C-alpha positions in Angstrom: 41.4 5.3 -16.3 39.7 2.0 -15.9 38.6 1.1 -12.4 39.6 -2.5 -12.9 41.4 -4.6 -15.4 41.2 -7.9 -17.3 43.8 -9.6 -15.1 42.0 -8.7 -11.8 38.7 -10.0 -13.1 40.3 -13.1 -14.5 42.0 -13.9 -11.1 38.7 -13.4 -9.3 36.9 -15.9 -11.6 34.5 -13.4 -13.1 34.7 -15.1 -16.5 33.0 -18.4 -15.5 29.5 -18.6 -16.7 26.9 -21.3 -16.4 26.5 -24.6 -18.3 25.9 -24.1 -22.0 22.5 -25.9 -21.7 21.4 -23.3 -19.1 22.3 -20.2 -21.0 20.0 -17.3 -21.9 20.4 -16.4 -25.6 20.1 -12.7 -24.7 23.5 -12.9 -23.1 25.2 -14.0 -26.3 26.8 -10.6 -26.9 28.8 -10.9 -23.6 29.9 -14.5 -24.1 33.5 -15.1 -25.5 33.5 -18.8 -26.0 32.5 -22.2 -24.6 34.8 -24.6 -22.8 34.1 -28.0 -21.3 30.4 -27.3 -21.6 30.7 -24.0 -19.7 30.3 -20.5 -21.2 33.2 -18.1 -20.8 32.3 -14.4 -20.3 34.2 -11.8 -22.4 36.0 -9.9 -19.6 37.0 -7.0 -21.9 33.3 -6.1 -22.2 33.0 -6.6 -18.4 35.7 -4.0 -17.8 33.9 -1.5 -20.0 30.5 -2.2 -18.4 32.0 -1.8 -14.9 33.4 1.6 -15.8 30.0 2.8 -17.1 28.2 1.5 -14.1 30.8 3.0 -11.7 30.5 6.4 -13.3 26.7 6.4 -13.0 26.9 5.3 -9.4 29.4 8.1 -8.6 27.0 10.7 -10.0 24.1 9.3 -7.9 26.2 9.4 -4.8 27.5 12.9 -5.5 23.9 14.1 -5.5 23.4 12.7 -2.0 21.0 10.0 -3.1 20.8 6.4 -1.8 21.6 3.2 -3.6 20.1 0.0 -2.3 22.2 -3.2 -2.6 20.3 -6.4 -2.9 21.7 -10.0 -2.8 20.3 -12.9 -0.8 22.7 -15.6 -1.8 24.3 -17.3 1.1 27.9 -17.1 -0.3 27.7 -13.4 -1.1 25.8 -12.0 1.9 28.8 -11.0 3.9 30.5 -9.3 1.0 27.5 -7.2 0.1 26.9 -6.1 3.7 30.5 -5.2 4.1 30.8 -3.2 0.9 27.5 -1.4 1.3 28.3 -0.5 4.9 31.7 0.9 3.9 29.9 3.6 1.8 27.0 4.0 4.2 24.4 2.6 1.8 21.3 0.4 2.7 21.3 -3.3 1.8 19.0 -6.4 1.8 20.8 -9.7 2.3 17.9 -11.7 3.8 14.6 -12.5 2.2 13.4 -9.7 -0.1 10.2 -8.3 1.6 7.6 -8.3 -1.2 6.4 -4.8 -1.9 9.4 -3.1 -0.3 9.5 -0.6 -3.1 5.9 -0.6 -4.4 4.5 -0.5 -0.9 7.2 1.4 0.8 5.0 3.2 3.4 4.1 -0.2 4.9 7.8 -1.2 5.2 8.5 2.2 6.9 5.8 1.4 9.4 7.5 -1.8 10.3 10.8 0.0 10.7 9.1 2.6 13.0 7.6 -0.3 15.0 11.1 -1.5 15.7 12.1 1.9 16.9 9.0 2.1 19.1 9.8 -1.3 20.7 13.4 0.0 21.5 11.9 3.1 23.1 9.5 1.2 25.3 12.3 -1.2 26.4 14.6 1.7 27.3 12.0 3.6 29.4 11.0 0.6 31.5 7.5 0.2 30.1 8.0 -3.5 29.4 8.8 -4.1 33.1 5.2 -4.7 33.7 4.8 -7.4 31.1 4.7 -11.1 31.8 7.6 -13.4 30.7 5.5 -14.7 27.9 4.6 -11.3 26.5 8.2 -10.1 26.9 9.5 -13.1 25.0 7.0 -12.5 22.1 8.0 -8.8 21.8 11.7 -9.7 21.9 11.3 -12.3 19.2 9.3 -9.8 17.0 12.1 -7.2 17.5 14.8 -9.7 16.5 12.9 -10.7 13.4 12.4 -7.1 12.4 16.1 -6.4 13.0 17.2 -9.3 10.8 15.0 -8.4 7.9 14.8 -4.6 8.0 17.7 -3.5 10.3 19.9 -2.7 7.4 17.4 -0.2 5.9 16.6 1.8 9.0 18.2 4.9 7.5 16.3 4.5 4.2 13.6 7.1 4.8 12.6 7.4 1.1 12.7 5.3 -2.0 16.2 4.6 -3.2 17.5 6.3 -6.4 19.0 3.1 -7.7 19.2 -0.6 -7.1 22.4 -2.7 -7.3 21.4 -6.4 -7.7 23.6 -9.5 -7.4 22.0 -12.3 -9.5 19.1 -10.6 -11.2 17.4 -13.9 -11.8 17.2 -14.8 -8.2 16.1 -11.2 -7.2 13.6 -10.9 -10.0 10.9 -9.5 -7.7 13.2 -6.6 -6.6 14.0 -5.9 -10.3 10.3 -6.0 -11.2 9.4 -3.5 -8.5 12.2 -1.2 -9.5 11.2 -1.3 -13.1 7.6 -0.5 -12.2 8.7 2.6 -10.3 11.3 3.7 -12.9 14.2 3.1 -10.5 17.4 2.4 -12.5 18.8 -1.1 -11.9 22.5 -2.0 -11.8 23.0 -5.8 -12.0 25.7 -8.5 -12.0 24.3 -10.7 -14.8 25.4 -14.2 -15.4 25.0 -16.2 -18.6 21.8 -17.8 -17.4 20.0 -14.5 -16.7 18.0 -12.1 -18.9 19.6 -8.6 -19.1 16.7 -6.9 -20.8 15.2 -5.3 -17.6 18.6 -4.2 -16.3 19.7 -0.6 -17.0 23.4 -1.2 -16.3 24.4 -4.7 -17.2 27.7 -6.0 -15.6 28.3 -9.5 -17.2 30.2 -11.5 -14.6 30.0 -14.6 -12.4 27.4 -13.9 -9.8 27.9 -17.1 -7.8 31.5 -16.8 -6.6 32.3 -14.6 -3.6 35.6 -13.4 -5.2 33.9 -12.4 -8.4 31.2 -10.4 -6.7 33.8 -8.8 -4.4 35.9 -7.7 -7.4 32.9 -6.0 -9.0 31.7 -4.4 -5.8 35.2 -3.1 -5.0 35.3 -1.0 -8.2 31.7 0.2 -7.9 31.9 1.1 -4.2 35.2 2.9 -4.8 33.3 5.1 -7.3 30.5 5.7 -4.8 33.1 6.7 -2.2 34.6 9.2 -4.7 31.1 10.7 -5.3 30.5 11.1 -1.5 33.9 12.8 -1.1 33.2 15.2 -3.9 29.8 16.0 -2.4 31.6 16.8 0.9 34.1 19.0 -0.9 31.3 20.9 -2.7 29.4 21.5 0.6 32.6 22.7 2.2 33.2 25.1 -0.7 29.6 26.4 -0.4 30.0 27.0 3.3 33.3 28.8 2.8 31.7 31.0 0.1 28.8 31.8 2.4 31.1 32.7 5.3 33.2 34.9 3.0 30.1 36.7 1.8 28.9 37.2 5.3 32.4 38.6 6.3 32.3 41.0 3.4 28.9 42.2 4.4 30.0 42.8 8.0 33.0 44.7 6.8 30.8 46.9 4.6 28.5 47.8 7.4 30.9 50.0 9.5 31.8 52.0 6.4 28.2 53.0 5.8 27.9 53.8 9.5 30.9 56.2 9.5 29.6 57.9 6.4 26.2 58.4 8.0 27.8 59.7 11.2 29.7 62.3 9.1 26.5 63.4 7.5 24.8 63.8 10.8 27.8 65.8 12.3 28.0 68.3 9.4 26.4 71.7 10.2 23.1 72.3 8.6 22.8 75.1 6.0 21.2 78.3 7.6 17.6 78.8 6.5 16.5 82.2 5.4 14.7 84.1 8.1 11.0 84.4 7.4 9.6 87.8 7.4 7.5 88.7 10.5 3.8 88.2 10.0 3.2 91.8 11.2 5.4 93.2 8.4 4.0 91.0 5.7 0.3 91.8 6.5 -0.9 95.4 5.9 -1.8 97.3 9.0 -5.5 97.3 9.7 -7.0 100.8 10.1 
């Protein structure tokens, strides 16, 4: 069953591409026609591509891996943050910090620095600082929170990248390609899809269009997370059952051993006295 349909995407405006003079020829297979100088995206192909991407995202989530959502356009920030938070995934909606993937340990140090500042503030260490120093630390903390607050829980490299507007986020795409991280991307008619593993041809400028695509993809991620929980619950139940059976088997062995101990021992043959066995010495 398809996760979305032609009418839903049409109503959200996913079919609107860019001006014909701004198009990228590599997007020709996904373009249906041209109207009033604007390319129209073939939404039948978009539906198929969304289903393929959603299934792949579901499998990644079922394995307990993280998917990093990236989109720094002003009109789509809130939608990306809301949808990523709903499935407990990290996201970047402010400026992409260069080297976030290729130089991940340095980014983690910055995140740890934010946690260190919080700890020092809570234990009263900053009470001895002057107003100027306290203001500087507070500003630094606010800046770190704005840029990196949404990836606090990302303790290792993500297993996939979901990008809105692959042309604007080309640095993030390049870093993911360099590390072999699969990229899912909403690709408009002015973008190059060659470096995107899962291409979703759709309007990447309109909030409703991005929301329609994210709804389908995040629903698949939520399904994967639920299946993972169910699998873990089944594993725990199986382990508990195995432990219960082992406990039930222990008393049976104990009773059998007790019966063996209580049974009378077979009488041993009396040994002949040493005096009788040895010949009398003269």
